[in-house]
Each structure stands twice: as structure tokens, then as C-alpha cells.
C-alpha angles and dihedrals in degrees: 000000000000090000092052091055091050094055092046091054092049090052092050090053091052092050091050093048092052094049091049091050090052094059111111120243114259119234123226114269093035121099110247118242115230113234117247115232109237118228131200120220109238121238110230090209092050107032097028098222104067092215123122113269111221116220119227116272119244126209113271115255113253114257110248115210128192117255113265113270113264116255100244100214117204105253119218113248115225118265138053117328089008093280099103114167092014088076117068114233117271112277101231093182099055099037123211103314094257094150121076112248095243090060097048096110092045103040107019120205097221141043125258143098128311134187135193139184132196131194113211124204105181144149119225120219129195128190096213103057105110118137113168145005123220109227133177091220134257124079096307121093104210110149135091125271118246117218129194114246133201123233121227110285136191134231146165135228123197127194129190126172148149126239122209141166092051093317094300099110129043146173119209144177123211132189124192126189126179133169125192136168146138137247121254102276122190128205123191128197117251122233111292092010129106128202114230112204114224099193100055127092109266118255097027111062105017106145130033138170103214136025135186133178147188130195133187133188124196110189126185130170129183116193128186112185144163120215145190124208122210133189107214097173135354090272103028128071136166135202120207120196139183129179147105135299131204116195134192109184123170131183128188121193124184123180122183125200130191138172128037108033092354126085102184090319121179139194115199125186129184120192129179137174121198114177149141131213150138125283136187132187150137146224131214131199127192109194123210137180124310094015097300118134144167118241137196137168138179132188134179143168149131129274122206114196151104122300111198121190124180127188127197123178122182141168137194091049092304098316095107121053119204100169133015111164144119138210118212122184136168109226146158113246122196116216138180144165136202127193133177132178146111139264151175131235138197114194107302096352121088131182124193139177131184151120124294136187125194122188135190117189117218094345097157134032113193117188119245126195112219108175128068093198105041107053093199098057102114136152133190121220118199112233125210123216124209133177121194133172146083133327131196116196135190121183133180129194114203 
């Protein structure tokens, strides 16, 4: 009987060990469940007592917990500010967007080339263009003085330059060409009225019956400038320039007389200024909503050069020469221009239109004979040249 009890005890220990091994592991954060000690009901016939026989307790298995989750630290991405490839590379061509969008075409935010073109519709004016005086006869000179007038002419202006240092500085070249003239106009004397020519030498062709005239202006400017652009306010910018100008301006005036003392007489003058000199100026732009803006500019300077003025007077359809001379002088000619208008821009394209005046002080000096007795009595009268009219401009910044 002792041996039977021994084997039963050994078997109970094996059963207990297997059930303990089958318990699941407990995770951290969950209360562990204490194992229940199994018991085996005693067999009265076998154990003699009939009471449950408790099996020996074993030490509880240690609770195994998972290792704490790793603290996943945010790793810095390569690149500036830890953002790396999330930031596009710096746009070295377009700068850092310092210029407000509505001033892009006026004060660009990057370097590069720009071009512009202007169409000019202007009328030249000259202060020394008289031709005849209407007189009722006798010794009194009582009538008005007729002057030769230009018709409206057309011209073009081209600009090309390069912007650098973020669009703030620039160098530019500008070329202006304008041509103006007038049709051959004829004036006839009314009954009882004589025409007194003002351009002929006195004492030879003093009274005529008809007069006609033509005039032509050939106007070329070459400008080389450096400029600086400034943003004064979000909607106001200026452009200051300084540089040099070369000019080649030619004027041809022909007046034809007939009747009275004239037999197909003609007075022909040729004037030309070629000079070079400094110039300064500025532009201002006041931007408004939707790309519209007001625009103004002003330039001025001095031109040093040669003013050549030739005079040829003939009669008898060119067979008889009364005067053939010229007056050449080196002089300094002040010049200036003012323009004002408005425009509209879209991104890097700007269009403008306005009114412009250009003025040249004392540009020509044609000789005039003033004495019918002394053949050498001559004067020169400085003539001013002015151009005024409309301009239409288109500019593009690349």
C-alpha cells in the first residue's frame, strides 16, 4: 500500500507541473492571475480517508513583460532647417521675392535681359521757320508772318539692357529714330496784297506772288546709360539713370518763290547737329489695382558738338546764284524731355501710353542777310527744336 501512495503522488506532481507550464504569459499593464492549485479527490477505497488530498504548491512563474517601446525620436532630415528635400533648392535666378508682385515689370526681382519698344506719333516745331509776310503794299509792313509748319510724323525707340545685383542695377542702350516733314504747300497773294519773302537777301527778291515750301527732319539719338531702381513704397518705385547721349539731327528747309521779283527763285537751307554729352534723368511709377499704374519720366543734359548751317539762294530756276554760304559753329546745346502717362502690366510685361515733349535749345543757327547795301551784313539766329506728341511703349523683362 505504501508503494501505491508513492506512485499516486508522483503522478499528481507531473499533472500539476504540466498545467502550470500551460498558463499563458501575462503582458505588462495587465493584472496577473494567481494559479489555482489543483486537487485530486481522494478515493476512500484507495486513500482510506475520502478527503481531498491537496497537492504541494509550486512557486508562481515570474511575469514576463515586453520591453518598453522604443522612443522613436524624430530624426532630422538632411538639409537646412532639418527639412532637406522638402524644400526646393534656392532659385538663384528669381531671387527672394523682395519686390511686390504689382511692381514686377517695373522693378524686377532678378537679373537678366530686358527689351522695350516705343511707337512715337509726334509733331516737330521749330522757332526759325518764317517764310513770307502778307503786306498791302507801300512802305508799311502791316500783315501777318507766315511760318512753315511740320505735319505729324512717326518714329520708333528701342531699348535693350541687362539687370544685375537682383535687378537693382542696370546698363542699357537706347536708339531713337524719328522722321517728320510737311507736304508741299502753296500760298498765293490776294488781290492788292504782296508777299514779302523773309528768307531772301534784301534788295534782290523783295516781292513775290506765290510761295511754296517743304521741310524735313531726320532725328536720331543714341543713349548709353547706367541705372538704379528703388522701391519707395509697396506701390511706388523710381528708376534713376545717368549716362551719355550721341545725337545726329538734320533739318532741310526749301522755300520756293515765284512772281514779282522771283522767277522760280529758291532758298535752300541745310542744318545739322552732331554732338555728344552727358545726361541724367529718372522715372517714377505709381502702381494701382489690377496691374494699372501711372508713369512719368524726365531727362536732361548738355550736348557739345558741331552745328553746321548752309544757305543757298537762287533765281531764274537755279541759273542765277545770289547766296551760297554756310555757318559752322561748335556749341553746347541744352536738351531735355518730359513724359507722363499711364499703363498696365501683367507679370513681366508692361504697356504704357502717354504724352511726351522733347526740347533742344538753340540747336541750329542759320545765317540771315539783313542789309541791301552792305552784302556782308549777316546775323545768325539760334533756332529751338521741339517734338511733342504721343508715345506707346511695350517692355518685357526676361
